[in-house]
C-alpha positions as CSV (number, residue, x, y, z in Angstrom):
1,M,-94.1,317.0,124.5
2,M,-97.0,316.0,126.8
3,C,-96.8,312.5,125.5
4,L,-93.1,312.1,126.2
5,S,-93.6,313.2,129.8
6,T,-95.9,310.3,130.5
7,L,-94.0,307.4,128.8
8,K,-92.9,304.6,131.1
9,G,-91.0,302.4,128.7
10,Q,-87.4,301.6,129.2
11,Y,-86.2,303.0,125.9
12,Y,-88.4,306.1,125.8
13,K,-87.3,308.1,128.8
14,P,-87.3,311.8,128.4
15,L,-84.0,313.2,127.4
16,W,-83.8,315.6,130.3
17,T,-83.8,312.6,132.8
18,I,-80.6,311.1,131.3
19,K,-77.5,311.9,133.5
20,T,-74.6,313.4,131.7
21,E,-70.9,313.2,132.8
22,K,-71.2,316.7,134.1
23,D,-74.1,315.6,136.4
24,T,-72.1,312.7,137.7
25,L,-69.2,314.9,138.6
26,R,-71.5,317.2,140.6
27,N,-72.5,314.3,142.8
28,K,-68.9,313.3,143.7
29,T,-67.5,314.2,147.1
30,P,-66.2,317.8,147.0
31,M,-62.4,318.1,146.8
32,W,-62.2,321.3,148.7
33,N,-63.9,322.2,152.0
34,Y,-64.4,325.7,153.4
35,D,-65.3,326.5,157.0
36,I,-65.7,329.9,158.6
37,V,-66.1,330.5,162.3
38,F,-66.6,334.0,163.7
39,G,-67.4,335.7,167.0
40,L,-68.2,339.3,168.0
41,N,-69.1,339.6,171.6
42,G,-68.0,340.1,175.2
43,S,-65.4,337.7,176.4
44,Y,-63.3,336.8,179.5
45,T,-59.6,336.9,179.0
46,N,-56.8,335.6,181.2
47,N,-53.1,336.4,180.5
48,S,-50.0,335.0,182.1
49,N,-46.4,336.0,181.7
50,V,-47.3,338.6,179.0
51,P,-45.3,341.8,178.3
52,G,-45.8,344.7,180.6
53,G,-48.7,346.9,180.0
54,T,-51.1,344.0,179.2
55,S,-53.9,343.4,181.6
56,Q,-53.7,340.1,183.4
57,N,-57.4,339.3,183.2
58,G,-60.8,340.8,182.8
59,F,-63.8,341.3,180.5
60,S,-63.3,342.7,177.0
61,G,-64.9,343.0,173.6
62,T,-63.4,340.4,171.3
63,T,-63.6,339.7,167.6
64,T,-62.5,336.4,166.2
65,V,-62.4,334.9,162.7
66,D,-61.3,331.4,161.8
67,I,-61.2,330.3,158.1
68,Y,-60.3,326.8,157.0
69,V,-59.7,325.8,153.4
70,N,-58.8,322.2,153.0
71,K,-58.3,319.5,150.4
72,S,-58.0,316.0,152.0
73,E,-58.4,313.7,149.0
74,G,-56.0,312.7,146.2
75,K,-52.2,312.7,146.0
76,F,-52.0,316.5,146.6
77,L,-53.2,317.6,150.0
78,S,-53.7,321.2,151.2
79,A,-54.6,322.4,154.6
80,N,-54.9,326.2,155.2
81,E,-55.9,327.9,158.4
82,F,-56.4,331.6,159.0
83,H,-57.0,332.7,162.6
84,Y,-57.6,336.3,163.8
85,Q,-58.4,337.7,167.2
86,A,-58.6,341.2,168.5
87,S,-59.6,342.2,172.0
88,F,-60.4,345.6,173.4
89,F,-61.3,347.0,176.8
90,R,-62.0,350.3,178.5
91,A,-60.1,350.8,181.7
92,G,-61.1,353.2,184.4
93,E,-63.9,355.8,184.2
94,K,-66.6,356.1,181.6
95,N,-64.7,358.5,179.3
96,A,-61.4,356.4,179.4
97,N,-59.8,355.5,176.1
98,V,-60.5,352.2,174.5
99,I,-57.3,350.0,174.6
100,K,-56.3,347.2,172.4
101,S,-55.2,344.3,174.5
102,Y,-54.5,341.8,171.8
103,D,-54.5,341.8,168.0
104,I,-52.9,339.1,165.8
105,M,-53.6,337.4,162.5
106,Y,-52.0,334.0,162.2
107,S,-52.1,331.6,159.3
108,L,-50.8,328.1,158.9
109,H,-50.4,326.4,155.5
110,D,-49.5,322.7,154.9
111,W,-49.0,321.5,151.4
112,S,-48.1,317.9,150.8
113,I,-47.7,315.2,148.1
114,R,-48.0,311.5,148.6
115,N,-47.6,308.4,146.5
116,G,-51.2,307.3,146.5
117,P,-54.6,308.3,147.9
118,T,-54.2,306.0,150.9
119,S,-50.5,306.6,151.7
120,R,-49.7,307.8,155.2
121,W,-46.3,309.4,154.4
122,N,-46.1,312.7,152.6
123,L,-43.5,315.2,151.5
124,N,-44.7,318.5,152.8
125,F,-44.0,322.2,153.0
126,I,-45.2,324.3,155.9
127,A,-45.6,328.1,155.8
128,K,-46.6,330.3,158.8
129,V,-47.4,334.0,158.8
130,S,-48.4,336.3,161.7
131,T,-48.9,340.1,162.0
132,P,-51.2,342.5,163.7
133,L,-54.0,344.1,161.6
134,I,-55.1,347.1,163.7
135,R,-53.1,350.3,164.2
136,S,-52.3,351.0,167.8
137,Y,-49.9,353.3,169.7
138,K,-48.2,353.2,173.1
139,D,-50.0,351.1,175.8
140,G,-52.4,349.8,173.2
141,L,-54.2,353.2,172.5
142,L,-56.0,353.3,169.2
143,K,-55.3,357.0,168.6
144,R,-52.2,359.1,169.0
145,L,-52.3,361.4,172.1
146,D,-48.7,362.7,171.9
147,E,-47.8,364.7,168.8
148,N,-44.2,363.7,169.2
149,I,-45.0,360.1,168.4
150,V,-44.0,359.6,164.7
151,T,-45.6,356.2,164.0
152,A,-47.9,353.5,165.4
153,L,-46.2,350.7,167.3
154,E,-48.3,348.1,165.7
155,K,-50.1,348.0,162.3
156,P,-50.3,345.5,159.4
157,G,-46.9,344.2,158.6
158,N,-45.3,345.8,161.7
159,P,-44.1,343.5,163.0
160,Y,-44.4,340.5,160.7
161,D,-43.2,336.9,161.3
162,V,-42.9,334.4,158.4
163,S,-41.4,331.0,158.5
164,F,-41.0,328.1,156.1
165,A,-40.3,324.4,156.9
166,P,-40.0,321.6,154.3
167,G,-40.1,318.0,155.7
168,F,-41.9,314.8,156.0
169,K,-45.5,314.3,157.3
170,C,-47.1,311.2,158.7
171,I,-50.9,310.8,158.8
172,I,-51.2,308.7,161.9
173,S,-55.0,308.9,161.9
174,K,-57.8,311.3,161.0
175,K,-57.2,312.8,164.4
176,L,-53.4,313.1,164.5
177,N,-50.9,314.3,162.0
178,I,-47.2,314.8,162.7
179,S,-44.6,316.6,160.5
180,L,-40.8,316.7,161.0
181,S,-38.6,319.2,159.2
182,P,-34.8,319.0,159.2
183,Y,-34.5,322.7,159.1
184,A,-36.6,325.9,158.8
185,L,-36.2,329.5,157.8
186,R,-37.7,332.4,159.7
187,F,-38.0,336.1,158.5
188,Y,-38.9,338.6,161.1
189,G,-39.1,342.4,160.9
190,V,-41.1,345.6,160.1
191,T,-41.9,347.5,157.0
192,D,-41.9,351.0,158.5
193,R,-38.5,352.6,158.6
194,A,-39.5,355.0,161.4
195,L,-40.7,352.1,163.5
196,A,-37.5,350.2,162.9
197,D,-35.4,353.2,164.1
198,L,-37.1,353.1,167.5
199,G,-35.3,349.8,168.1
200,I,-38.2,348.2,170.0
201,Y,-38.3,345.1,167.8
202,D,-35.4,342.6,167.4
203,T,-34.8,343.2,163.7
204,G,-31.1,342.3,163.7
205,G,-29.5,345.3,165.3
206,I,-27.8,348.3,163.7
207,D,-26.4,348.2,160.2
208,V,-22.7,349.1,160.5
209,Q,-22.8,350.7,157.0
210,T,-25.8,352.9,157.4
211,G,-25.8,353.4,161.1
212,R,-29.6,352.6,161.2
213,Y,-31.5,349.6,162.4
214,H,-32.2,346.8,160.0
215,L,-35.7,346.4,158.8
216,S,-35.7,342.6,159.1
217,K,-33.6,339.6,159.9
218,K,-33.4,336.1,158.6
219,E,-32.9,333.2,161.0
220,T,-31.9,329.7,160.0
221,K,-33.5,327.3,162.4
222,G,-32.8,323.7,163.1
223,A,-35.3,320.8,163.3
224,E,-39.0,321.7,163.7
225,L,-41.8,319.4,164.8
226,N,-45.4,320.2,164.0
227,I,-48.4,318.4,165.5
228,W,-52.0,318.6,164.4
229,F,-54.7,317.1,166.6
230,D,-58.4,317.3,165.7
231,W,-61.2,315.6,167.6
232,N,-64.9,315.9,166.9
233,L,-67.6,314.3,169.1
234,H,-70.8,314.4,167.0
235,E,-70.3,318.2,166.4
236,K,-71.0,318.7,170.2
237,L,-67.4,318.9,171.3
238,I,-64.7,320.0,168.9
239,C,-61.0,320.1,169.7
240,E,-58.4,321.7,167.4
241,Y,-54.9,321.7,168.7
242,R,-51.8,322.9,166.9
243,V,-48.3,322.6,168.5
244,D,-44.8,323.2,167.1
245,L,-41.4,322.8,168.6
246,S,-38.2,324.2,166.9
247,S,-34.5,324.3,167.7
248,K,-31.7,326.5,166.7
249,Y,-29.4,325.4,163.9
250,S,-26.5,324.5,166.3
251,S,-28.5,323.1,169.2
252,S,-31.2,320.5,169.9
253,I,-34.8,321.2,170.5
254,F,-34.5,320.5,174.2
255,T,-31.5,322.9,174.9
256,E,-32.4,326.1,173.1
257,G,-35.8,325.1,171.6
258,L,-39.0,327.1,171.3
259,F,-42.6,325.9,171.5
260,N,-45.8,327.4,170.3
261,G,-49.4,326.3,170.7
262,F,-52.8,327.3,169.4
263,F,-55.6,325.4,171.1
264,T,-59.3,325.8,170.3
265,T,-62.0,323.9,172.2
266,K,-65.7,324.4,171.3
267,I,-68.9,323.2,173.0
268,R,-72.0,323.4,170.9
269,L,-74.9,325.2,172.6
270,V,-77.5,325.3,169.8
271,K,-77.0,324.3,166.1
272,N,-74.0,326.4,164.9
273,L,-73.5,328.4,168.1
274,Y,-70.6,327.4,170.3
275,L,-69.0,328.3,173.5
276,T,-65.3,328.6,172.6
277,H,-62.2,328.5,174.6
278,R,-59.0,329.7,172.8
279,T,-55.5,329.4,174.2
280,I,-52.3,330.8,172.7
281,L,-49.0,329.5,174.1
282,N,-45.4,330.7,173.5
283,G,-42.3,329.7,175.4
284,I,-38.7,328.5,175.7
285,I,-38.2,324.8,176.5
286,E,-35.1,325.2,178.6
287,Q,-36.5,328.1,180.7
288,R,-36.4,327.2,184.4
289,P,-38.8,327.6,186.0
290,L,-41.0,327.3,182.9
291,K,-43.1,330.4,182.5
292,P,-44.5,330.5,179.0
293,E,-46.6,333.4,177.6
294,L,-50.2,332.2,177.9
295,R,-53.3,333.9,176.7
296,Q,-56.8,332.4,177.3
297,T,-60.1,333.7,176.0
298,V,-63.7,332.4,176.5
299,L,-66.3,333.7,174.1
300,L,-69.3,332.7,171.9
301,S,-68.7,331.8,168.2
302,Y,-70.8,331.0,165.2
303,S,-69.8,328.4,162.6
304,L,-70.5,328.1,158.9
305,A,-69.4,325.4,156.5
306,F,-69.2,325.5,152.7
307,Q,-68.3,322.8,150.1
């Protein structure tokens, strides 16, 4: 064995230096990429046109998690994003209750098929899911103060919002992708019967047969436009913008349309540590004057990438 390890001849290389097919596969570009970004720190939040009871701006403790699972090579492409943000603050005196000001888990999935590895056009299917994850009561309280309250106003699956949109996607560049769906389906509701009976969520009104509120409603939407914009400047400045516009089945996007946006801008401070600005936007296109619901948060985040 010592002799074999010192041979230099072309035909007497040690067996353990010969590459196998398995070794070759390991050196190929990974098909799937995984990225995790998380933050847990104090943040500054600014809210505009939000529901009553939500503070307009101020400092709060914020937790954020962003997970990306992507496959960008081959005929089958898959882009999956999971975004979560929860913000809390204590209003008033030292012993005041901690209040949840924002809590939402949002996921965006885009699965597509194309003719070849370089084709720009795809048949795609988009799915979106959103729901809160932390139980909270009236005015964002994390615990029940009134014994007459029968259930939490927000908790996992209450409410939930799920939508599906098949269509066509064009890969304009590595930075910009656009998808157009001729129609979309949306399912909105709650899973808690006691919460549905409070009538605070638009779950489809009262069932004439049972006399109680529906748990959920299905909505057939018209055309939906989805836009992805990703720009990376040497890992020092990263922009990830997601925008969608949708219409009702009987009207155009510009008459009764809705728009939503999720914008993330990150500036690298040191290595994997970023100063992050997150913006969540929801509105009605035809609203005059235009006053969309806007939430902005500035915080620190840490990024990890896996392959």
